[in-house]
C-alpha positions in Angstrom: 108.1 102.9 91.1 108.7 101.2 94.5 110.9 98.1 94.6 108.2 96.4 96.7 104.5 97.0 96.7 102.2 95.3 99.2 98.5 95.7 98.8 95.7 94.6 101.2 97.8 91.7 102.5 95.9 89.5 104.9 96.8 86.3 106.7 94.3 84.4 108.8 95.5 81.5 110.8 93.0 78.8 111.7 93.0 76.0 114.2 96.4 74.1 114.3 97.9 76.6 111.8 100.8 78.8 113.0 103.9 80.3 111.4 106.1 79.2 114.2 104.5 75.9 115.4 102.1 75.3 118.2 98.3 75.4 118.3 95.8 78.2 118.0 92.1 78.1 118.8 89.7 79.6 116.4 90.9 82.1 113.8 93.5 84.8 114.2 94.0 87.7 111.7 97.8 87.9 112.2 98.1 90.4 109.3 95.0 92.4 108.5 94.7 94.3 105.2 98.2 95.7 105.2 99.4 98.0 102.4 102.8 99.6 102.1 105.6 100.4 99.6 109.4 100.1 100.1 111.6 102.1 97.7 115.0 101.0 96.4 117.8 101.9 98.8 115.7 102.8 101.8 115.2 101.1 105.2 111.6 100.8 106.2 111.5 100.1 110.0 108.6 98.0 111.1 108.0 98.4 114.8 105.5 97.0 117.3 105.1 94.9 120.3 105.5 91.1 120.3 102.4 89.5 118.7 101.6 92.5 116.5 102.2 90.6 113.3 105.6 92.0 112.3 107.4 88.8 111.7 104.4 87.2 110.0 104.3 90.2 107.6 108.0 89.8 106.8 107.6 86.1 106.0 104.5 86.8 103.9 106.4 89.3 101.8 109.1 86.6 101.1 106.4 83.9 100.5 107.8 81.8 103.3 104.1 81.9 104.4 101.3 82.0 101.9 98.8 84.9 102.4 95.1 84.5 102.7 94.5 87.4 100.3 96.2 90.5 98.9 99.0 91.2 96.5 102.8 91.4 96.6 104.8 92.9 93.7 108.6 92.9 93.8 110.6 94.6 91.2 107.6 94.5 88.8 106.9 90.8 89.4 103.6 89.7 91.0 104.9 87.2 93.5 101.5 85.6 94.1 101.1 84.8 90.4 104.7 83.6 89.9 105.1 79.9 89.1 107.8 77.7 90.6 110.7 78.6 88.2 109.9 82.3 88.3 109.7 82.3 92.1 113.1 80.5 92.3 114.7 83.1 90.1 113.3 86.0 92.1 114.3 84.5 95.5 117.9 85.3 94.9 117.0 89.0 95.2 115.0 88.6 98.4 116.7 87.3 101.5 116.2 87.2 105.3 118.3 87.7 108.4 116.8 85.7 111.2 116.3 86.8 114.8 118.1 83.8 116.4 121.8 83.5 115.5 121.9 80.2 117.4 119.0 78.4 115.8 119.3 79.8 112.2 122.6 78.1 111.4 122.8 74.3 110.8 125.2 73.0 113.6 126.3 70.1 111.3 127.7 72.5 108.6 131.0 74.2 108.7 130.9 78.0 108.2 132.1 77.7 104.6 129.2 75.3 103.8 126.7 77.5 105.7 127.5 80.6 103.5 128.1 78.6 100.3 124.7 76.7 100.5 122.7 79.5 98.8 125.2 79.5 95.9 124.9 75.8 95.5 121.1 75.7 95.7 120.9 78.6 93.2 123.2 76.8 90.8 120.9 73.8 90.8 117.6 75.7 90.4 118.7 78.3 87.8 121.6 76.4 86.1 124.4 78.9 86.7 127.9 77.5 87.0 130.4 78.4 89.8 133.5 76.3 90.5 134.3 75.1 94.0 137.2 77.5 94.1 134.9 80.3 92.9 132.6 79.5 95.8 135.4 79.5 98.3 136.5 82.9 97.0 133.0 84.2 97.4 132.7 82.9 100.9 136.0 84.6 101.8 134.8 87.9 100.4 131.6 87.7 102.3 133.3 86.9 105.6 135.5 89.9 105.1 132.5 92.1 104.3 130.9 91.2 107.7 134.1 91.7 109.7 135.5 88.2 109.8 138.1 86.3 107.9 138.8 82.9 106.2 140.0 81.3 109.5 136.3 80.9 110.3 135.6 78.7 107.2 136.5 75.3 108.6 134.9 75.9 112.0 131.4 75.1 113.2 128.7 77.6 114.4 128.9 76.5 118.0 132.5 77.7 118.2 131.5 81.3 117.8 129.8 84.0 120.0 126.2 85.1 119.3 127.4 88.3 117.5 129.8 86.3 115.3 127.0 83.8 114.4 124.8 86.7 113.4 127.6 88.0 111.2 127.8 84.6 109.6 124.0 84.6 109.1 124.3 88.0 107.4 127.0 86.8 105.1 124.8 83.9 104.1 122.0 86.4 103.4 124.3 88.3 101.1 125.7 85.3 99.2 123.4 85.8 96.2 123.9 89.6 96.2 120.2 90.3 96.9 118.4 93.6 96.3 116.1 93.3 99.3 116.6 91.9 102.8 114.1 91.3 105.6 116.0 91.8 108.9 113.7 90.1 111.4 114.7 91.3 114.9 118.4 90.7 114.1 119.7 92.2 117.3 117.1 91.3 119.9 118.9 88.1 121.0 122.2 90.0 121.4 123.5 92.2 124.2 123.3 95.9 123.7 126.9 96.5 122.7 127.1 93.6 120.3 123.7 94.6 118.9 125.0 98.1 118.2 127.9 96.7 116.3 125.5 94.6 114.1 123.3 97.6 113.4 126.3 99.6 112.3 127.4 96.7 110.1 124.0 96.6 108.5 124.3 100.3 107.7 127.7 99.8 106.1 126.5 96.8 104.1 123.6 98.8 102.8 126.0 101.3 101.3 128.5 98.7 100.0 125.9 96.3 98.5 123.2 98.9 97.6 120.6 97.1 99.8 117.0 97.8 100.6 115.8 96.7 104.1 112.6 95.9 105.9 114.0 96.1 109.4 111.7 94.5 112.0 112.0 95.3 115.7 110.1 96.0 118.9 112.7 98.6 119.9 111.9 102.1 118.7 115.4 103.6 119.4 117.0 101.0 117.1 114.4 101.5 114.4 114.7 105.3 114.6 118.5 105.0 114.3 118.5 102.8 111.2 115.3 103.6 109.3 114.5 106.1 106.5 110.8 105.6 107.3 108.9 103.8 110.0 105.7 101.8 109.9 103.9 101.1 113.2 102.1 97.8 113.5 99.4 97.0 116.1 97.1 93.9 116.2 98.0 93.0 112.6 97.4 96.4 111.1 99.7 99.2 110.0 98.3 102.1 112.2 100.8 104.7 111.1 103.6 105.2 108.6 105.8 108.1 107.7 109.3 109.4 107.8 111.4 108.7 110.9 111.2 112.4 111.9 107.4 112.5 111.5 106.8 109.3 113.5 109.1 110.2 116.4 108.5 113.9 116.6 104.8 114.1 115.7 103.2 110.7 116.2 99.5 110.7 115.2 98.3 107.4 116.6 97.9 106.6 120.3 99.7 103.3 120.0 102.7 105.1 118.5 102.7 107.6 121.3 102.6 104.7 123.7 105.7 103.1 122.1 107.6 106.4 122.4 106.6 107.0 126.0 107.8 103.5 126.8 111.3 104.6 125.8 112.3 107.3 128.3 115.1 108.8 126.3 112.8 109.2 123.3 109.9 110.6 125.3 112.2 113.3 126.7 113.7 114.2 123.3 
């Protein structure tokens, strides 16, 4: 049984409705009748050009945006039928790593507070108890897991580089020990060498924390390197899905071939 099942998921945005702010004219089918499964322990890479609906799909799966229609079942729980308390309990197992390491961290919070915030919020909603010292210990362990140390705890996000901020964001996503993480373009705002370090870190964390990823990117080489399977998204639809080897060696859809040709080193391989 898959960890995550998505069936016929659709999101239509109307006038003045957008997941990221701004205005739209008429209606836009940002996600159009999408179905897919993600199995425990795997990385499903979701690749496509900007505007293809990738990030909207990731947010729909986490119910950060409400779908127009369809079904989402996570670990046997129908998320669209879950009530408030049920949804709060399941949220600890589903987290997100955002694209922008600059905008996703509250500049008013010290690093310790940024990473501890999910622990505090979860205590309030679920009723679990964790002492302040216990939270500090957890923050230290999470910082070590992402390649940083406790000296970062009293500092503010603006004191760190983009790569370090992304590591802090990853530590925050891991705070509740989730099963599933949506990584939404987590390296696109970083330079190539720093991005490669973050990708390798995500691989290591997947092994250490037994994570399942939906890895969203417009860069086919990164998706190929990290993913078990690849789903190709175009104009709100999944046009092709298969193992990484199938998609990169024997693409069936013209759009997939276009993405591969646009990457010279992959077109030549």
